Phi, psi and omega in degrees: 000316182299322182293319181296326181288316181296324178291323177297316182297316183292323181289328172292321178297321182299330177298335183268347177272325185233130182245128175049070182289308178065190188217034173072025178250005174293152177236311181050224183266012190277001180070234181278359183294132169280122180265118181248137182275140188233116178267096179185182184290141178257131178299156191262355178259162173287318180265111184231172180294337180283324175292322179296328185280340189300317182290335182269339181247340183076017178234134171250139179247140184251110178286122188249358179275125176303132179297347185270352180299130181249336184235093183300310180298322184289322185296317181293312178300324181282328174301317179292323181291329179270002180052043179237055185274146172288165175298316177249136178245117177260135179208172179240026189222112171305311180301325181285317179305314185292324180289314185288331182290316176292336175284345181096007183273351182231156186267132175299139191247007182306303182287331178292324180291317181301312188268330186234011187228068184292324179299309183291324178295322180289325172295317177302318179300323180273349178222077185296336179292329178290317179296328176296312191287327188266001178272126175287166182294346178267007170089001178264149169258128182243004181204152169263121184274157166278113182253120180287155184242164176103166189242337182212155182220345178233150179190178180282141170236138182223155178278095180298324184292332171291319174299322183290319179300321182268356178075035187246146175277166171298135182286134186261336181229167183301326175297311182295322175303313182295316178299325177293319181295321175300319179295322181293324183280335189249345189246027171045054182296339175278351173068025180263003178077008182243154173268066186243002177294136176247099186308316186232125179232165185253192187280340185133165182307138182102325179273334178060229183260008184302326179303341182261006183288344175298332179299335185242007182053051174224180177206178176256026179203207183277135174245148171262116184272166187298340182270009172090004181264128177279129178229147172273112186304321177295354173259000176269161184294328181294336176283330173300310177306316180298321180292314182297315190283318177294322172302314178304309176299322180289324186286328179275013175061033172271341182242137175322121177295350179239038190291339184270348185235341187290141174250167175052050188291321180295319175298325183278316188278326180274322182290336178259006181054050179241335187259151185251322190214135173215152176249116193203185181292134174298312192297317185272325181298320182300348186274348190287334179294323173288318190298318177258015186302319184289319185275338179238080182307137180086353191303133181212085184257106201247151163295147187226135171306140178302124173303144178296130187278201190294338178262009174084007185255138174269122181211153168241113186297329185258134172253148182301130178291129178293346183082244176078011176263337176269163176155201178213155189223175178256125179285165175290347178272354183282129186261002179230056184294330177295311178299323176299316186290320175301322177295315176306320185289333181301326182285357176257355179281165178302316181292314181297320182296323176299314183294319183295332182263325194242349180094224192247129182292133184090346176247314174252341176205157177238158182263124183231118177059036176087353176236157182283134180240114178296143185274167182298331178303336174266306186284339175224053174288120180286354184244337185222162178284164182296324179292320174294328178294317178292325176302330178302322185264006180097341182285146182059041180263012174065029167278193187287087172207171183252121183293155184240118186293344184286343174295316181293324181299334186277342178242348179286150176301133176313323180294325172296314182298317179306313185293317179298318178297321180302312183295322181285313188293331177266008174057039174283337183267164176301137184294334181222147167273124180265116180232091187275165174242162185233152172283163183310313182291332177289316180304310182299317181294319182286333175294315183288317177294320177300321183295320177286319177302310185297327180297307181291325176303303189296325182290325180283320180305314180297310173310316183289313185295321177284354178074022180277339178221154180273138184284314187296317184284337183250014184284326179292326177285334175296314185295319181300311182296321177300320176293322178299327180274359171108018182304311189295326171299320171303317179294328179293320180293320183283328178300316179297318181290322176292323181296312181299320180296320182284334184278330188283000000 
């Protein structure tokens, strides 16, 4: 009886979270428009890309998610459990899309894509990695993803004004990098007469020293080698080298003494003229030169090519993730799946993609020399970021469309754009992003193993870097404990997933 009451209460709750889901049969005053209900974020302006698309698609979308909803995932789960689903479901979890699809709540899209989505089908043909990633283990595709554009997002930044003051070039090798950090520590580049400079600082609490792993070609999880072999990086020699080197640098006060606990690192170290180098996000880090120009005279915090690591290779370990976890799907309650797929496909056409990225012509962008150019209401908005301003019109809301990196180039700091281009043109980033998929039993086991391994791993890294335990004498016991916690089992799961990825 208690379970029955709880179920009834949940269904009652969903009525307060979602209003009028329906099944796409409303006509109202829309004439011949097909109205489809849409479970997703609602733009805040009256005129949006969705209203602009009505005349071009014959489809009107009715946003049914209440603005008072605080738990999106719970509201979606309740709507599915109550079988009161909207026609179109937007979500941010590939795993949920596949789970709900295999449970029958979402429509398989394979045939619909083949017959009614020429634009998206062309994209899949040209981007087989997207097709691989969005295909469930039963062979079905249950959602159309939001696909990010661009190739890199993180890199090294250095105080060029400090280098200039000390007469130093940007370091090209790990040895030069070390010597530069020593010079930052000892030669008072901030000119205040105190030895208070901190040469290297991290991304913030939780990241620890992981942002420096590229110098050692290592990681704190599984890596895929060029020969197709999956390895658990903390069990490899490069990881031990990283720990020994970073411990030495920490002991020599080249690394922030509070690297494992400090938050807001860029604000603190750049704003107080104390920090020299960080490996961080291009987009946000590039803004700090302008941000603190008044309080730190002469500040020039610029992108730097990655120093060649211990193997002599200049590399950035991370490539910009295409995402593909967010997107939208057709619910099993939808009585117009063919029309809905045609509507989805519009957003993969040249015109639809432009709207999804840049908004409404004449209001948020103008066409200049055949290319969309964002207006100042977006790029120079005094109250909101460019992305938030576009969101108001429905653009960049991460539904099923392909992002255009040129939109980001228009509002991003020129320093960031310059840095990203340097990393791409010089091939510092991986040529391809490996994005494997897991079977349902693999997913749950992998989550469990990663959880227990990461807890132990993070504990040991902190102890080693802070000098609380000796690395050399305790390393064999460390490897043994990783095996006890399932590192070998995790590698088997990753190897199986990687083998499937290579075979497809």
